[in-house]
N, C-alpha and C positions, 0 to 999 in steps of 0.2 A: 813310226812306233815306237816308245821308249822301251828299251832295254832292259833296264834298272827301276825301281821302285821306289818309293819313299815313303815316310810314314810321320805321323802327326801326334807327338805327345803333350803331355804337361811337365813347365818345369818346378822345382820348389816351391816358386810363387804363384805357381797356378793359370800361367801365362802358356799361350799353345806354340810348339817349338817346330818346325817343321825340320824333318829331319832329312836330309837328301844325299842320296848312295850315288849322284851321278849328275856331272854338269850339265847333260841332254837333260835333265827334268827340272830347269829351271822355269819353265811355264808353270809347274804345281804352287812355287812360291806368289804366283800374282795370283792363281785360283783361291791358296790360303788367305793370302791380303785381302779377296774379294769377298770370302765368308766372314773371317771374323769384321769387316768394316761392318757389313748388313748387322752381325749377331751386335758389337758395341753400339752402332749409330743408329737407332730406331726411327729417330728422324729421317731418314732417307726412304722409309720403307711405309710411311703413312699418307700419302696420296690412296690407298685402297681406303682409307678409313674417311675420307673425305666427299665430297658433293658425289654423285655419280655420274662418271663420263658421258656429256650427248644428253642429258637430262632433257633438253629443252625439245630435242628431236624423237626424245621416248615419249614422255609425256603427250606432244603433240599428234606422233605417228599413233596411238594409244587412244587419243580421245577420237579421233578421226576414223578410227579401225569401228569403236564402241559405236558410234553414230550411223556408223555405213552397213555394217555388218553384223553384231552385236544385238541392236535395238536400232534399227533404221527409222522407226515411228517417232525419235525423239529428233529435237532439233536444238542444238545448243552451238555457240560459238566457240571455237575453241582454240583459237587464236586470243581473246578477249580472257578466255579462264586462265592461260597460261601469262598472259601479260598482268594479271591484277595477280597474280601468283608470285609472277617474277619479280613488281615490284615491291611486292610485301617482304619477301623472304631475304632479298640481299639490300635493304635499306635497315636491317638492324643487325646485332650480334645475335650470336648463333644461341644464346641462351633467354632471349628476349622477344619471341614470336608469342604469343598468346593466343588462345583459343577464339578470343572474340576476334580478334586479328583475321580470320580465316573465314568471319560470316559471311561477309560478300561474295569471296570466290565461292563457298556453297550457295549462295543465293543466286549466283548464275547457273548452277550446275543442279537448281534444285529436282529433286527426282520424288516422285510419291507413289506408293505402293496400293495398287487396286485390292482395294480388303472386297470387294465384291466381284472377285475374281473374275473381270472385266478380258478380254482376248488378247490385250496389251502384252499380256503374259501367259501363255497356254502355257498349262500344265505344269506350274509353278506353285505350289501349296505352303511349301511349309520352310520358314526362315531357320538358317542355320548358324548357332553360336557357337563359339570353340574357343576353348582354352588350356595350352601345352598340346595341342595336338594340330598345329599347323598341316603338317604334311599329310598327315590321316584324312585330315578335314576336306584338305582339295580333290582327293584321292574318291571318297565318301560323295562328294556331290557331285564330281564328273560318272560317277558310274548311277545314281541313282539322282535323275535329273531333275527331278522337280523340288531338290531345293536352292535357296539363296541366298548366298553370303554377302556379306561386306564387301568383299573382291568382285563381287557381280554388280555392285554398283559404279555409276562413273566415274567418282571419285577414286574410291578401291582400286579401280580395275586401272585410273592413270598411274595414282601414284605407289602401287605394290610393290615391296620389296626396292625402291630407291630411296635414297639418303639424300638430304641438299641441308644445308646450312649456309650463312651469310658470313660478313664479316666487318666489324667494327672499324676497321681504318680504310676500309677502303668498299667502294660499291659492285659489288660481284658474289659471285658465289665462290664460296673456298672449298676449293678440289685438293688442297693439303690434307685437311684435317677437320673433322666436327666431331663434337662430344658425344658420350653415348648419353641415353636415354636417361640415367640415372642422375645422369653430371648436374644436372639442373630441372627445375619447374618447369620453366617455359620452352623447353626442346622444340625447335621447330618440327620436328616431323612428329613427336610424340603427340604436341596440339594438336597437327591434321586430325590425325587417327582418332582421339580422343575427342573432336568434335563429330569424325566421320561414323565413330560408335554411339553416340548419342543419336545423331538423324537417324542412323539405322533401324537402333534399339527401338524410336518412336516411330518408326514406320510400322513393325511389327504388328502383327494381327493373325488370326488362325490359327494355325498350331506352330509350336515353334520346337527347335531338337537344340538340347545344348550337349556340346560333346566335351568330357573330362577324360584327364589321363589318371585312371587307378595306379599307375605304376610309380607316382610319387608322391609324398607328405603333401598334402594341403593340394589337393586335384581344385579342390574350388577355394584358391586363393584369394583375399577379400583384396590385395594388390591390383590382383587381376584389371584388365580393361572390362570383364566380360562384369566383373564383383561389383566395381568400383563405378561402373558410367553404364554398362549395357542395363544390367537387372534393376536398376534404380528408375529407369525411365520408361522399364516394360510396364504396360497398362492392363490388370487384369478381366478389365472393360472388354479388350480388343482380342485377347488372345484369348485362345480356347483350351489348349492344354500346354504344356512346357513339358516335353518327352526329355529325359536326360539317358545319356548313354553315355556309360563308365566303361571305358576300354582300358585295358592292362595289356602291357607286350606278352607276346605269347609265353616268351619262357621267364615270366613273371622281371621283376618281384611285383606279387599281388598285395600291394599295400592301401586302394582303399576300394569302395564300391558303394554300391546303393543304400546300405545298412553299417556302415563304417567310417571311419574318420571324418572331414569336412565336407562331404557330400551330402550327410544327415544334417550340416547345419546349414547348407541350400534347399533342401525339403523344409526344412522347419520357417525359411524365411518365405518361401513359397507360399506356405500354408497360414503364415499371419497374415499375409498380404490377399489371402482369398484366391491365390491360383489355383488350380486342377493341374494335376500333374502326373506322370508316369517315369518310373526308372528303372531303366537296364544293364546289367551285366554282362559283358562281353557280346555283344549283338553279332548274330552268325555274319553278318555282310561285312563288317567290321575286321572279322576274324579273319575270314578270307580275303579280306584285299592286304590283312598284312601277309598271309602267307605267302599271296602272290608276288611281294616284294621280297620274300627269302624263302622259295617252297622247299631247299633243303633240310631246314631244323623238324625235330621230331612232331612236334608240338602240330607242324604245316601236315605231316604225313596223316597224324590220328582226324585234324580238321578234313582233309580231302577224303576222306575215307567215309564219313559223315554229310558230305556234301553234295547237295544236287543240282548244284548249279554248275 
């Protein structure tokens, strides 16, 4: 153990200078140099932004798990789905994969929804859509078992939380760097989720629920996947009710609600297209789920005192 200390200060030019009070503390120089190398040379850290490591094993494993345990009644060729996906992505640059490019993959993984409530999906009666409420949405669907989300479909299940892109100068995945979704129109990840969202909304029937974040401006964001893709293909002839649930953070801010902000715009669109709808602010079950995540908040104590769960 070193008995002397060192410190780090900035010189007049704003450069980091290690001040060593003992020769035995030479190791700190290496630590300091390593830290500033990471800080000033971000290219060395871009691997975390590239294609998800072991993506092939992850996708294939999820596919086999889905057809074995999640929905054993389905028959898919997981190896063929992966082969088509890999050939498509690695042969194109990271900003040159269109929605149309994925059509063959979705054809191989075709999945229909039993609107007549056949026994293939017992107990599921409600499609769940969401925008800016991902974490809460997954908790909600886990507790209220009759919901079906995009991530519950085969494609959604296989590719959830993964990143991928190819590289123009080489045939293979780029594990070093992939651009953000906003960087280009034909982003390989964005294009897949756009088509997946479209297919999911086209299947929607019966009652559907839309979970929106009332603690942000534009809870109903016209550029979101729900507003720009899913809403456009929902059919009032197949959907009985659109049940909107606006949820805010328990401690606020309380920005939008069923009668305030962009949610009102959503309701007007639904009315103009002939949908029947309901809207609920701060659903009790959703509030309880938020309290479970942080039970020490004062608002959670109030919620608990009025809860019968």
